[in-house]
N, C-alpha and C positions, 0 to 999 in steps of 0.2 A: 551416497546418491553423487554423480560427480556433475559438476556443471558444464564440463567441455569433454570432447573426445577428439581423438584424431582425425576423425572423418567429419564429424557434425557441421552442417552448414545451416545459416540463416540467411534470409533475405529480409534486408532492412531498406525501405525507401527505394526499392528497385535495384539495390546493391546486393549481391550474394557474398558473404565473406565466410572464411572458416573459423569456428570459435576458437581455434588454437592461437589464431592471430592476435586475438584480443584477451582472452579470457585466461587466467591462471588455472591451472589444474588443481582440483580440490584435493587437500590432503585427506586422509582417512580420519574420519571422526572419533573422537575418544568415546568408545563403548561405556565408559563409566560415567559418562555425564548423565545427570538425573534433571528432573523438572526443578527440583530445589536449587541447582547450580545457576538457574536462569533468571531466577527472582531479582527485581530490581526495585519493588516497594511491596509493602504489605501493611495493613492495620486490621482491626477487627472487623472490617466489612469486605474487603477486596485483597486480591493478590494480583500483582502484574509482573508478568514475565517478558524476558526478550526472547522470542522464540527463534532458533536457527532456521535456516531454510532448510527444505528436505524433510522436516518434522510434520506429519499429518496432525491437524488438530482433532480431527473425529475419525473413527474407524470406519472401514469400507472394504470392498473386494480387494483382497491380496494385502490389506493392511493388518499387522499383527500388534503394533504398538502404536499409540497415538497420545496426544496431551491428554485428550478426555480420559482415556483408560488409565491414566498415571496421576489424576488430580487428587486421590488419596492422601498422596504424600505432602499434600499442602494443607492437610485438614489442621495440623498443629494443636490437637487436642479441643477444637471447636466442636460444637455439638453436631452441625450439619456438614454434610460433603461439599466440598466445593464445586461450582457448577459453572458452565461456559455462558457468557452472555454476548459474545460476538465470535466471528471467524477471521482468520487469515487463510490464504491459499497455501498448499502445501511449500510450494516454492518460494513464497514470499516471507521474509524474516522480519523480526520487530514486536512492538509491544502486544501483548495479548492479555485481556482483563479477565480474571476469574472472580465470582462472587462467592463470597464464604457463607452467605444466608440467602433464604429466598426473598426475603424484602429487599436486599441489597440488589438481587438479580433484577427484580422488578423495576427497581430504580434506574438502574444502569441501562436497561432494556429500553424505557421510555427516554432516556438521555441518548442513546445511539440512534433512535428511530426520529428524534425531535429534528424537523426541518427535513426530513427525508424527501417529502414530496414537493419540495419549494426549490427555488433558485435565487442567487442574490437580488436585492432589491424588492423582494416580497416580504409582507409583515407576517412572520412567522411566529405563531403562538407558542410561547415556552422555549423559543431559541435562546434566550439566556441561560438555560440550562444544557445547551446542546455539547456534546463533548466534541472538543476541536483537535482534529488529527493532522499530523504532517508526515507526508512520506517523502522519502528521496529515492530518485530513480534515475538509472542511466539509459539513455535513449540514443538510438541512431538513424540517420537519416542521409539521403542522396543529396540534400540540400541544406544550409545551415537552417537550425530551427528559427522559426519567425521571432524577431525581436518584439519586444513590447512596444505599444504605440500604436500599432495598425489595427485595422477592423477588417477582417476576412471571413468570408463563409466558404464552409466545406460540406461536402454531401457526399454519399455512397450509397449505393442502391443493390439490392439482391432480389429474389423473386419473392420473398416473405415480408421483407421489412426495408425500411428506409430510416437512414441516419441524418440528421442534419443539425449544424451546430454554428455558433458565432464564437469568435474568439476577440474580445475586447479588452483594453487596459483599463484596470480599476483607478481609483483616485490614490491610493496609496502606494508610494514607491513604483517600482517596476513590475507588478504582478499582472499576469494575464487572467482572465476569466474565461474559460471555455464553457458554453452551454450546448447542451445537445438534446434534443427531444427524438424518442423513438416513435415512429409511426408505422401503424398497421395499415397495408392497402387493402382496401375492400374490394372483394371479387366481384361485387355486383354494381359497383359506382368507381367512379376515378377520384371519390373524396377520401382523406386519409383521417384518421382519428388519433388525437394527440394523445400520448401516453408517456408515462415515466420520464418526467423531465430530469435533467442531470447537470450539475455543474460542477467544475472544478478550479480553483486559482492555481496558476502554473508561475513559478518564477525560475528564470534560468539563471542557474548559479556559475556555470562555467561551460565552455564551449570549445571544441577544438576539432582538427581534421586529423585523422589518423587511420591508415590502412585502408585507404579508399572511401572512408565514411565520415560524415560530420555526426560526431558525438557531443552529448549535451549532458551535463549534470542538473536535473531539475528538482525544485522543491514543490511538493503537490500537496495542496489543501482542499481536500473533498468537502464540498457543501452538503451533497447528497450521498447515500450509500448503496448505490446499484452494484448488482453483480459483475465483478471484474470492470468496473467504472474507469479506474485511472488506466489500466491496460487498453480499454476501448478508447478512451480521449486520446492517449499518446498516439496509438496507431490509426486511428480513424480521423481523427481531426488535426492532429499535428503532423501527421504523415512521419512519425518518429516512433516506431514501435520500441518497447522497453527491451534492453538487451537480454536475449534467451527466451523471449516470449515467443514460441513458436506458433501458438493458436491463433494470434492476431497479426503477426508478421507476414503471414500467408507461405511460411516455409514448412518442410515436412521432415525435419531432422529429429532423431532421438539418440542417445548415447548408445554406445555398442551393447550395453546390457539392458537396453529398451527402455530405460526411463529418460526423463526429459531433463533438458539442462537447466540450471539454475535461473531463475528469474530474478533480475537485479532492481528489486523493488524491496524496500525497507520501511517499515512504520517506526520513524524515529522520534515522534514526540505525539504527547496527548495531554490536554488540559481539561479537567474536570472542574466547572465552576461551583464554587460555595460548597466543595466537598468536605473541607475541613471547617468546623462551626468556630473553634477558636483557632486563629493561626498566628504563628509565631513569627513569620515573614523571614525564616532564615533557612539557608539551603542546607541540606543534609545528604552527604554521599553515601552510597552504599558500595558493596564490593565491585571490584573489576571496573572503576572508572564509571559505572553508571551512576545517575544521580537523580533526586528529586527535590522540589523546593516548593514552598507553601506562601502564596503572596498574602499580602494584608487582607485582602477580601476573602480569604479563605480558598482560593483556586489551588486545585493540588496540579502541579506541573512536573511530568515524568519525562525522561528522556532514555533512549535506548541506542548505545554505539553501535557502528556497524561492524559486521563479520569481517574478519581479517582478509578473506578474499574479495569481498566488495571494495573494501579499502585500496587493496593492491590494484585492483582494476581500474579505479578512478584515477590512481596515481600513474600507472601504464599508459592510460588514454590522455595524459596531460590535463586532467580536470581537477586536479588538487589545488 
């Protein structure tokens, strides 16, 4: 799956650019790679892998190989077959957690869903066990991405739904919190019903003007887990779609072979509070530079390095 083609175009913040101007062409993937090569952490309950972009998590129409269909190679002699507890989009790279047992799967499912219906400032029961996630994204806009410290309202409407959100600065550092509520417009009245609140903390790590577009490198910390939440928040509320995100940028580009470009969104970090009962507080590095560490409170902190093509694009855009 190639993230760019000679003809592919994307519209970002009102500016249309050729992906070849920005994105390095993907080199052919090594077919000898297996799921075991992507493992960054494992214990008796879970296995965590750094999923490459372009690899589907589950099967579907036209999908012959997926992470789900390959999980047996991670069994490592344990009695139960590993099972998925969450998903990443096919074009998103980064950390993916697999449970070794049914009990671990139930524990992780409750952690992933803890706080799913809340936003910052709410009293969330069980939020101390919530899995904290960090994503890295490259976004583009016709204007500089808004700096922290301002409060602005954003809105966009269609025939069936309305998206509204606030962007505010939190009390810690230069972090923005985006809050969005999806509202269904009633056909019988002018009232709207509040549904599915969602929130994401956004930190601008770097910003630069390149090839007619303002590019930014963002650190994204989702409080909730809505479908395509980060992609929608960047495109709808920041007016800065993630590079390669055709669905929410309004562009209609596909690669010459009919596939979609690579979306430059990477799940780079994850914290599981209280995962380890007896913590050593020492960092342990695994293969290929990926690492995990355990805090004295027993929190498991796992990180996943960027793929080479995303790192090269960051450098090429002057965001490193």
